[in-house]
All heavy atoms as an XYZ file, in Angstrom:
686
protein
N       0.832     -1.173      0.000
C       0.000      0.000      0.000
C       0.884      1.246      0.000
O       1.874      1.323      0.707
C      -0.901     -0.022      1.227
C      -1.771      1.187      1.321
S      -2.916      1.084      2.678
C      -4.400      0.822      1.743
N       0.511      2.204     -0.805
C       1.273      3.436     -0.917
C       0.739      4.433      0.106
O      -0.424      4.811      0.069
C       1.176      4.019     -2.336
C       1.683      3.011     -3.361
C       1.949      5.315     -2.432
C       1.418      3.413     -4.791
N       1.621      4.822      1.021
C       1.266      5.801      2.050
C       2.181      7.014      1.880
O       3.192      6.952      1.185
C       1.448      5.200      3.440
C       0.654      3.921      3.641
S      -1.097      4.158      3.422
C      -1.596      4.499      5.060
N       1.862      8.090      2.556
C       2.618      9.328      2.391
C       4.091      9.160      2.772
O       4.958      9.795      2.193
C       1.959     10.484      3.180
C       2.526     11.808      2.712
C       2.118     10.291      4.669
C       1.698     13.000      3.056
N       4.398      8.278      3.708
C       5.788      8.115      4.147
C       6.594      7.163      3.270
O       7.796      7.080      3.408
C       5.850      7.649      5.610
C       5.117      6.366      5.854
C       5.576      5.096      5.627
C       3.805      6.226      6.346
N       4.620      4.174      5.944
C       3.510      4.846      6.396
C       2.821      7.125      6.758
C       2.287      4.352      6.837
C       1.618      6.614      7.195
C       1.367      5.255      7.232
N       5.947      6.425      2.362
C       6.700      5.507      1.505
C       6.454      5.754      0.021
O       6.658      4.876     -0.795
C       6.398      4.050      1.877
C       4.970      3.637      1.599
O       4.195      4.367      0.997
N       4.603      2.456      2.053
N       6.042      6.952     -0.332
C       5.770      7.272     -1.735
C       6.828      8.212     -2.291
O       7.459      8.954     -1.559
C       4.389      7.903     -1.885
C       4.284      9.314     -1.346
C       2.876      9.866     -1.429
O       1.912      9.136     -1.620
N       2.740     11.166     -1.289
N       7.001      8.144     -3.610
C       7.866      9.084     -4.322
C       7.127      9.552     -5.569
O       6.438      8.773     -6.227
C       9.192      8.424     -4.725
C      10.150      8.284     -3.546
C      11.518      7.858     -3.983
C      12.321      9.063     -4.357
N      13.752      8.770     -4.540
N       7.316     10.802     -5.893
C       6.650     11.398     -7.045
C       7.399     11.029     -8.325
O       8.598     11.233     -8.419
C       6.648     12.908     -6.844
C       5.962     13.701     -7.902
C       6.071     15.180     -7.586
O       5.290     15.665     -6.758
O       6.976     15.822     -8.152
N       6.675     10.478     -9.300
C       7.291     10.160    -10.591
C       6.801     11.077    -11.709
O       7.390     11.109    -12.781
C       7.084      8.687    -11.015
C       7.839      7.760    -10.114
C       5.629      8.329    -11.099
N       5.735     11.811    -11.456
C       5.225     12.722    -12.486
C       4.493     13.881    -11.816
O       3.730     13.689    -10.876
C       4.250     12.007    -13.420
C       3.589     12.916    -14.422
C       4.270     13.329    -15.557
C       2.301     13.381    -14.224
C       3.676     14.190    -16.474
C       1.696     14.235    -15.130
C       2.386     14.634    -16.262
N       4.725     15.060    -12.329
C       3.924     16.234    -12.015
C       3.858     17.059    -13.292
O       4.865     17.267    -13.965
C       4.480     17.055    -10.826
C       5.868     17.570    -11.111
C       3.544     18.194    -10.470
N       2.650     17.462    -13.673
C       2.510     18.230    -14.899
C       1.108     18.747    -15.086
O       0.199     18.441    -14.313
N       0.921     19.523    -16.145
C      -0.374     20.125    -16.440
C      -1.078     19.494    -17.633
O      -2.198     19.862    -17.931
C      -0.202     21.626    -16.688
C       0.205     22.377    -15.438
C       0.341     23.853    -15.689
O       1.017     24.261    -16.627
N      -0.295     24.654    -14.864
N      -0.444     18.549    -18.275
C      -1.038     17.921    -19.455
C      -1.835     16.681    -19.056
O      -1.281     15.719    -18.536
C       0.061     17.523    -20.441
O      -0.464     16.713    -21.461
N      -3.125     16.730    -19.335
C      -3.972     15.583    -19.017
C      -3.601     14.388    -19.902
O      -3.709     13.236    -19.482
C      -5.474     15.941    -19.117
C      -5.891     16.179    -20.555
C      -6.326     14.871    -18.465
N      -3.114     14.646    -21.122
C      -2.709     13.562    -22.010
C      -1.488     12.831    -21.456
O      -1.446     11.599    -21.442
C      -2.402     14.078    -23.424
C      -3.612     14.532    -24.203
C      -4.040     15.957    -23.851
O      -3.319     16.707    -23.209
N      -5.248     16.310    -24.264
N      -0.481     13.583    -21.006
C       0.724     12.955    -20.426
C       0.381     12.233    -19.128
O       0.905     11.170    -18.843
C       1.809     13.993    -20.201
C       2.464     14.399    -21.512
C       3.644     15.264    -21.264
N       4.619     14.504    -20.483
C       5.903     14.460    -20.737
N       6.376     15.139    -21.746
N       6.712     13.771    -19.985
N      -0.489     12.827    -18.311
C      -0.945     12.200    -17.080
C      -1.582     10.847    -17.385
O      -1.268      9.838    -16.759
C      -1.935     13.117    -16.354
C      -2.679     12.469    -15.225
C      -2.023     12.121    -14.057
C      -4.031     12.222    -15.327
C      -2.709     11.536    -13.006
C      -4.731     11.642    -14.296
C      -4.072     11.296    -13.125
N      -2.461     10.820    -18.371
C      -3.114      9.573    -18.764
C      -2.116      8.543    -19.272
O      -2.219      7.358    -18.967
N      -1.149      9.000    -20.042
C      -0.114      8.103    -20.582
C       0.729      7.514    -19.447
O       1.029      6.321    -19.451
C       0.762      8.877    -21.566
C       1.733      8.025    -22.319
C       1.030      7.200    -23.363
C       2.055      6.515    -24.233
N       1.487      5.443    -25.007
N       1.117      8.342    -18.475
C       1.901      7.855    -17.330
C       1.127      6.790    -16.571
O       1.656      5.716    -16.262
C       2.292      9.031    -16.394
C       2.791      8.531    -15.053
C       3.332      9.907    -17.060
N      -0.143      7.058    -16.278
C      -0.972      6.087    -15.557
C      -1.126      4.799    -16.351
O      -1.062      3.701    -15.798
C      -2.340      6.690    -15.247
S      -2.277      8.051    -14.068
N      -1.309      4.919    -17.659
C      -1.452      3.748    -18.524
C      -0.174      2.904    -18.523
O      -0.232      1.677    -18.409
C      -1.779      4.207    -19.945
C      -1.908      3.087    -20.942
C      -2.112      3.629    -22.350
O      -2.706      4.710    -22.511
O      -1.670      2.949    -23.297
N       0.979      3.544    -18.632
C       2.257      2.828    -18.657
C       2.505      2.121    -17.328
O       2.931      0.964    -17.298
C       3.408      3.795    -19.000
C       3.310      4.204    -20.468
C       4.761      3.174    -18.705
C       4.247      5.332    -20.857
N       2.229      2.808    -16.222
C       2.427      2.188    -14.913
C       1.496      0.988    -14.731
O       1.921     -0.067    -14.250
C       2.218      3.212    -13.798
C       3.269      4.314    -13.715
C       2.861      5.361    -12.677
C       4.637      3.750    -13.411
N       0.251      1.133    -15.130
C      -0.706      0.027    -15.004
C      -0.311     -1.154    -15.892
O      -0.386     -2.307    -15.467
C      -2.111      0.511    -15.364
N       0.142     -0.881    -17.106
C       0.571     -1.934    -18.024
C       1.747     -2.724    -17.464
O       1.848     -3.925    -17.667
C       0.961     -1.323    -19.390
O      -0.167     -0.642    -19.918
C       1.421     -2.382    -20.366
N       2.625     -2.040    -16.726
C       3.797     -2.675    -16.144
C       3.562     -3.156    -14.711
O       4.517     -3.477    -13.999
C       4.991     -1.717    -16.192
C       5.496     -1.556    -17.599
O       6.200     -2.405    -18.114
N       5.127     -0.458    -18.253
N       2.309     -3.200    -14.294
C       1.914     -3.686    -12.959
C       2.634     -2.967    -11.830
O       3.038     -3.582    -10.842
C       2.120     -5.199    -12.852
C       1.235     -5.954    -13.806
O       0.059     -5.640    -13.934
N       1.795     -6.922    -14.493
N       2.805     -1.666    -11.973
C       3.405     -0.844    -10.926
C       2.270     -0.074    -10.242
O       1.625      0.763    -10.876
C       4.448      0.143    -11.498
C       5.583     -0.636    -12.171
C       4.977      1.057    -10.406
C       6.584      0.219    -12.897
N       2.014     -0.385     -8.967
C       0.943      0.340     -8.260
C       1.288      1.825     -8.154
O       2.442      2.192     -7.957
C       0.924     -0.300     -6.870
C       1.731     -1.544     -6.972
C       2.658     -1.380     -8.128
N       0.270      2.659     -8.284
C       0.465      4.102     -8.205
C      -0.762      4.735     -7.592
O      -1.822      4.132     -7.508
C       0.750      4.699     -9.582
C      -0.417      4.621    -10.528
C      -1.324      5.672    -10.614
C      -0.632      3.503    -11.323
C      -2.409      5.604    -11.475
C      -1.698      3.420    -12.179
C      -2.588      4.476    -12.257
O      -3.663      4.404    -13.103
N      -0.596      5.972     -7.146
C      -1.746      6.787     -6.766
C      -1.541      8.162     -7.365
O      -0.425      8.526     -7.747
C      -1.950      6.821     -5.255
C      -0.952      7.588     -4.461
C      -1.339      7.552     -2.980
C      -0.653      8.634     -2.209
N      -1.084      8.694     -0.822
N      -2.616      8.897     -7.489
C      -2.521     10.208     -8.113
C      -3.292     11.252     -7.320
O      -4.130     10.916     -6.485
C      -3.017     10.157     -9.562
C      -4.481      9.884     -9.667
N      -4.997      8.614     -9.652
C      -5.533     10.720     -9.775
C      -6.314      8.677     -9.768
N      -6.661      9.942     -9.837
N      -2.965     12.499     -7.620
C      -3.649     13.634     -7.011
C      -3.817     14.680     -8.106
O      -2.909     14.908     -8.903
C      -2.812     14.180     -5.857
C      -3.408     15.411     -5.179
C      -2.638     15.804     -3.932
C      -1.342     16.467     -4.276
N      -0.671     17.087     -3.119
N      -4.984     15.304     -8.134
C      -5.262     16.353     -9.107
C      -5.619     17.622     -8.339
O      -6.508     17.614     -7.496
C      -6.416     15.955    -10.049
C      -6.071     14.655    -10.775
C      -6.714     17.076    -11.033
C      -7.226     14.057    -11.548
N      -4.893     18.705     -8.626
C      -5.094     19.974     -7.933
C      -5.638     20.996     -8.920
O      -5.069     21.191     -9.995
C      -3.758     20.473     -7.318
C      -3.949     21.828     -6.657
C      -3.204     19.463     -6.339
N      -6.724     21.656     -8.552
C      -7.342     22.691     -9.371
C      -6.624     24.010     -9.102
O      -6.695     24.551     -8.007
C      -8.825     22.794     -9.017
C      -9.563     23.793     -9.870
O      -8.981     24.509    -10.669
N     -10.873     23.848     -9.692
N      -5.928     24.542    -10.106
C      -5.183     25.793     -9.967
C      -5.953     27.025    -10.411
O      -5.436     28.130    -10.323
C      -3.888     25.728    -10.783
C      -2.866     24.846    -10.134
O      -2.839     24.700     -8.934
N      -2.018     24.245    -10.948
N      -7.153     26.844    -10.896
C      -7.886     27.979    -11.465
C      -8.500     28.881    -10.419
O      -8.928     29.984    -10.730
C      -8.978     27.476    -12.407
O      -9.997     26.831    -11.666
N      -8.602     28.412     -9.188
C      -9.231     29.207     -8.152
C     -10.732     29.009     -8.114
O     -11.405     29.483     -7.216
N     -11.268     28.306     -9.093
C     -12.693     28.021     -9.131
C     -12.915     26.667     -8.483
O     -12.316     25.678     -8.885
C     -13.215     28.001    -10.588
C     -14.689     27.659    -10.626
C     -12.942     29.324    -11.266
N     -13.748     26.587     -7.446
C     -13.987     25.287     -6.820
C     -14.637     24.311     -7.800
O     -15.479     24.703     -8.611
C     -14.923     25.606     -5.661
C     -15.389     26.993     -5.859
C     -14.505     27.657     -6.853
N     -14.223     23.061     -7.729
C     -14.794     22.056     -8.627
C     -16.259     21.811     -8.277
O     -17.093     21.638     -9.134
C     -13.984     20.766     -8.548
C     -12.594     20.943     -9.145
S     -11.522     19.553     -8.879
C     -12.227     18.338     -9.945
N     -16.572     21.781     -7.012
C     -17.951     21.671     -6.541
C     -18.142     22.803     -5.552
O     -17.258     23.096     -4.757
C     -18.177     20.330     -5.831
C     -17.940     19.088     -6.664
C     -17.990     17.853     -5.788
C     -18.972     18.981     -7.770
N     -19.258     23.438     -5.583
C     -19.396     24.512     -4.608
C     -20.567     25.405     -4.862
O     -21.622     24.974     -5.294
N     -20.330     26.669     -4.640
C     -21.404     27.640     -4.585
C     -22.021     27.956     -5.937
O     -23.069     28.575     -5.991
C     -20.877     28.935     -3.967
O     -19.916     29.511     -4.831
N     -21.372     27.580     -7.010
C     -21.901     27.909     -8.323
C     -21.451     29.274     -8.817
O     -21.741     29.653     -9.935
N     -20.740     30.022     -7.968
C     -20.221     31.309     -8.408
C     -19.066     31.082     -9.367
O     -18.285     30.172     -9.204
C     -19.735     32.136     -7.221
C     -20.879     32.659     -6.396
C     -20.371     33.628     -5.374
N     -19.965     32.854     -4.202
C     -19.217     33.315     -3.238
N     -18.747     34.541     -3.306
N     -18.915     32.578     -2.204
N     -18.956     31.941    -10.336
C     -17.900     31.820    -11.335
C     -16.896     32.933    -11.113
O     -17.270     34.095    -10.941
C     -18.485     31.911    -12.767
C     -17.382     31.871    -13.797
C     -19.483     30.788    -12.985
N     -15.627     32.581    -11.127
C     -14.562     33.582    -10.989
C     -14.247     34.134    -12.363
O     -13.997     33.400    -13.298
C     -13.319     32.918    -10.410
C     -12.181     33.847    -10.266
C     -10.964     33.101     -9.757
N      -9.802     33.764    -10.327
C      -8.779     33.180    -10.880
N      -8.720     31.888    -10.938
N      -7.795     33.864    -11.375
N     -14.261     35.441    -12.476
C     -13.831     36.052    -13.727
C     -12.346     36.291    -13.607
O     -11.845     36.669    -12.556
C     -14.569     37.373    -13.999
O     -14.333     38.255    -12.914
C     -16.051     37.129    -14.181
N     -11.644     36.046    -14.669
C     -10.197     36.184    -14.587
C      -9.605     36.291    -15.962
O     -10.232     36.787    -16.887
N      -8.431     35.789    -16.109
C      -7.694     35.863    -17.347
C      -8.364     34.957    -18.384
O      -8.358     33.740    -18.252
C      -6.250     35.426    -17.088
C      -5.381     35.627    -18.293
O      -5.861     35.947    -19.370
N      -4.092     35.422    -18.113
N      -8.924     35.551    -19.400
C      -9.632     34.761    -20.409
C      -8.680     33.957    -21.283
O      -9.098     33.047    -21.968
C     -10.502     35.661    -21.282
O      -9.679     36.584    -21.971
N      -7.383     34.300    -21.249
C      -6.429     33.552    -22.066
C      -5.982     32.262    -21.389
O      -5.329     31.441    -21.998
C      -5.205     34.420    -22.380
O      -4.487     34.699    -21.194
N      -6.321     32.093    -20.101
C      -5.957     30.858    -19.410
C      -6.911     29.762    -19.864
O      -8.109     29.848    -19.679
C      -6.059     31.021    -17.903
C      -5.671     29.770    -17.149
C      -5.819     29.941    -15.646
O      -6.329     30.943    -15.182
N      -5.384     28.946    -14.908
N      -6.359     28.729    -20.476
C      -7.195     27.646    -20.958
C      -7.408     26.628    -19.857
O      -6.624     26.528    -18.923
C      -6.551     26.947    -22.174
O      -5.332     26.346    -21.744
C      -6.295     27.916    -23.302
N      -8.472     25.878    -19.987
C      -8.769     24.857    -18.980
C      -7.714     23.758    -18.977
O      -7.572     23.044    -17.999
C     -10.155     24.263    -19.228
O     -10.186     23.630    -20.488
N      -6.948     23.637    -20.065
C      -5.882     22.634    -20.134
C      -4.846     22.851    -19.040
O      -4.242     21.922    -18.545
C      -5.205     22.682    -21.505
C      -4.056     21.705    -21.647
C      -3.362     21.823    -22.987
O      -3.852     22.533    -23.872
O      -2.307     21.182    -23.134
N      -4.640     24.093    -18.655
C      -3.631     24.421    -17.656
C      -4.230     24.760    -16.297
O      -3.566     25.322    -15.452
C      -2.753     25.559    -18.158
C      -2.030     25.189    -19.424
C      -2.373     25.760    -20.646
C      -1.022     24.226    -19.417
C      -1.724     25.402    -21.813
C      -0.371     23.857    -20.578
C      -0.726     24.451    -21.760
O      -0.083     24.086    -22.914
N      -5.485     24.420    -16.083
C      -6.151     24.721    -14.829
C      -5.872     23.683    -13.750
O      -6.152     23.923    -12.586
C      -7.661     24.803    -15.038
O      -7.959     25.880    -15.887
N      -5.343     22.540    -14.136
C      -5.121     21.464    -13.181
C      -3.659     21.041    -13.166
O      -2.974     21.107    -14.179
C      -5.988     20.244    -13.527
C      -7.460     20.527    -13.429
C      -8.180     20.885    -14.553
C      -8.103     20.460    -12.219
C      -9.530     21.158    -14.471
C      -9.463     20.733    -12.114
C     -10.173     21.081    -13.244
N      -3.211     20.598    -12.007
C      -1.874     20.053    -11.843
C      -2.051     18.594    -11.462
O      -2.811     18.267    -10.546
C      -1.131     20.813    -10.742
C       0.365     20.888    -10.854
C       0.779     21.596    -12.135
C       0.955     21.605     -9.675
N      -1.388     17.702    -12.184
C      -1.524     16.261    -11.995
C      -0.260     15.701    -11.354
O       0.841     15.966    -11.828
C      -1.759     15.576    -13.344
C      -2.975     16.106    -14.066
C      -2.864     17.133    -14.993
C      -4.236     15.587    -13.807
C      -3.975     17.631    -15.649
C      -5.360     16.078    -14.453
C      -5.221     17.098    -15.380
O      -6.328     17.584    -16.016
N      -0.425     14.941    -10.292
C       0.684     14.295     -9.588
C       0.481     12.787     -9.627
O      -0.642     12.311     -9.453
C       0.720     14.713     -8.113
C       0.976     16.168     -7.870
C      -0.071     17.085     -7.838
C       2.264     16.634     -7.648
C       0.159     18.429     -7.593
C       2.503     17.978     -7.402
C       1.445     18.863     -7.372
O       1.691     20.190     -7.128
N       1.578     12.048     -9.831
C       1.531     10.582     -9.778
C       2.641     10.128     -8.838
O       3.785     10.575     -8.945
C       1.711      9.939    -11.172
C       1.683      8.423    -11.070
C       0.629     10.425    -12.129
N       2.277      9.232     -7.925
C       3.210      8.716     -6.925
C       3.286      7.196     -7.011
O       2.280      6.538     -7.312
C       2.738      9.076     -5.512
C       2.524     10.542     -5.289
C       1.261     11.113     -5.416
C       3.580     11.371     -4.953
C       1.054     12.461     -5.208
C       3.382     12.731     -4.741
C       2.122     13.266     -4.864
O       1.930     14.610     -4.668
N       4.468      6.655     -6.743
C       4.660      5.205     -6.644
C       5.335      4.914     -5.310
O       5.867      5.813     -4.646
C       5.523      4.638     -7.797
C       4.837      4.850     -9.136
C       6.915      5.241     -7.799
N       5.328      3.645     -4.927
C       6.022      3.219     -3.716
C       7.524      3.407     -3.927
O       8.023      3.231     -5.036
C       5.702      1.748     -3.421
C       6.061      1.330     -2.039
N       7.355      1.081     -1.660
C       5.295      1.127     -0.945
C       7.381      0.725     -0.392
N       6.140      0.755      0.074
N       8.233      3.729     -2.853
C       9.681      3.957     -2.944
C      10.416      2.781     -3.574
O      11.348      2.965     -4.344
C      10.263      4.224     -1.557
C       9.947      5.576     -1.013
C      10.577      5.733      0.371
C      10.262      7.087      0.946
N      10.866      7.265      2.279
N       9.979      1.570     -3.272
C      10.680      0.388     -3.811
C      10.475      0.248     -5.321
O      11.252     -0.408     -6.002
C      10.231     -0.872     -3.086
C       8.803     -1.263     -3.375
C       8.413     -2.623     -2.810
N       7.010     -2.847     -3.018
C       6.071     -2.702     -2.100
N       6.401     -2.368     -0.871
N       4.823     -2.894     -2.386
N       9.415      0.864     -5.868
C       9.132      0.791     -7.305
C       9.634      2.008     -8.075
O       9.504      2.064     -9.297
C       7.622      0.656     -7.542
C       7.052     -0.617     -6.970
O       7.758     -1.643     -7.007
O       5.900     -0.579     -6.476
N      10.206      2.973     -7.369
C      10.568      4.240     -8.000
C      11.576      4.066     -9.134
O      11.378      4.597    -10.228
C      11.116      5.227     -6.970
C      11.557      6.522     -7.592
C      10.624      7.491     -7.948
C      12.892      6.773     -7.855
C      11.018      8.681     -8.540
C      13.295      7.965     -8.448
C      12.347      8.905     -8.786
O      12.749     10.078     -9.385
N      12.652      3.326     -8.897
C      13.690      3.177     -9.930
C      13.138      2.509    -11.191
O      13.430      2.938    -12.306
C      14.888      2.383     -9.397
C      15.678      3.164     -8.363
O      15.640      4.416     -8.397
O      16.329      2.530     -7.510
N      12.317      1.499    -11.011
C      11.690      0.820    -12.149
C      10.775      1.767    -12.905
O      10.834      1.867    -14.129
C      10.915     -0.417    -11.677
O      11.781     -1.262    -10.926
C      10.328     -1.184    -12.838
N       9.905      2.448    -12.168
C       8.952      3.374    -12.786
C       9.671      4.511    -13.488
O       9.331      4.864    -14.625
C       8.004      3.935    -11.724
N      10.680      5.056    -12.859
C      11.439      6.160    -13.455
C      12.111      5.706    -14.746
O      12.087      6.413    -15.749
C      12.486      6.687    -12.460
C      13.251      7.869    -12.985
C      12.697      9.139    -13.001
C      14.534      7.717    -13.485
C      13.386     10.229    -13.489
C      15.245      8.796    -13.982
C      14.656     10.051    -13.977
O      15.358     11.115    -14.480
N      12.684      4.504    -14.731
C      13.329      3.979    -15.926
C      12.363      3.794    -17.081
O      12.679      4.079    -18.235
N      11.171      3.331    -16.776
C      10.158      3.115    -17.807
C       9.644      4.457    -18.347
O       9.446      4.628    -19.544
C       8.987      2.285    -17.242
C       9.450      0.850    -16.947
C       7.798      2.272    -18.205
C       8.452      0.055    -16.145
N       9.444      5.409    -17.460
C       8.855      6.701    -17.851
C       9.880      7.672    -18.427
O       9.516      8.691    -19.002
C       8.171      7.350    -16.650
C       6.978      6.583    -16.103
C       6.482      7.226    -14.814
C       5.859      6.499    -17.132
N      11.150      7.356    -18.299
C      12.200      8.245    -18.771
C      12.074      8.519    -20.269
O      12.369      9.619    -20.741
C      13.569      7.624    -18.471
C      14.778      8.516    -18.678
C      14.690      9.745    -17.785
C      16.046      7.739    -18.367
N      11.629      7.556    -21.030
C      11.516      7.698    -22.487
C      10.182      8.284    -22.933
O       9.913      8.333    -24.114
C      11.736      6.338    -23.157
C      13.116      5.812    -22.880
O      14.064      6.575    -22.835
N      13.227      4.520    -22.687
N       9.347      8.684    -22.004
C       8.020      9.208    -22.338
C       8.102     10.552    -23.001
O       8.757     11.438    -22.780
C       7.148      9.283    -21.080
C       5.747      9.821    -21.265
C       4.935      8.923    -22.193
C       5.067      9.920    -19.924
């Protein structure tokens, strides 16, 4: 089981396509992982329904930050596999 004290980050980025590819590669290679998605837009994902007006040039593609973590013992394997991504 991956817990906060035995995890290492193998990916952090804003591309949902790369995030999906990383998760797919780890799953294909039977490497357990967990992920976290952080909303950077300032707009709550669920909430009051109020909309924040802001920079109209900011696309939704860059509104989220994606993190992928693996167990420390799997880090070297996962890093080696993802290095060519």
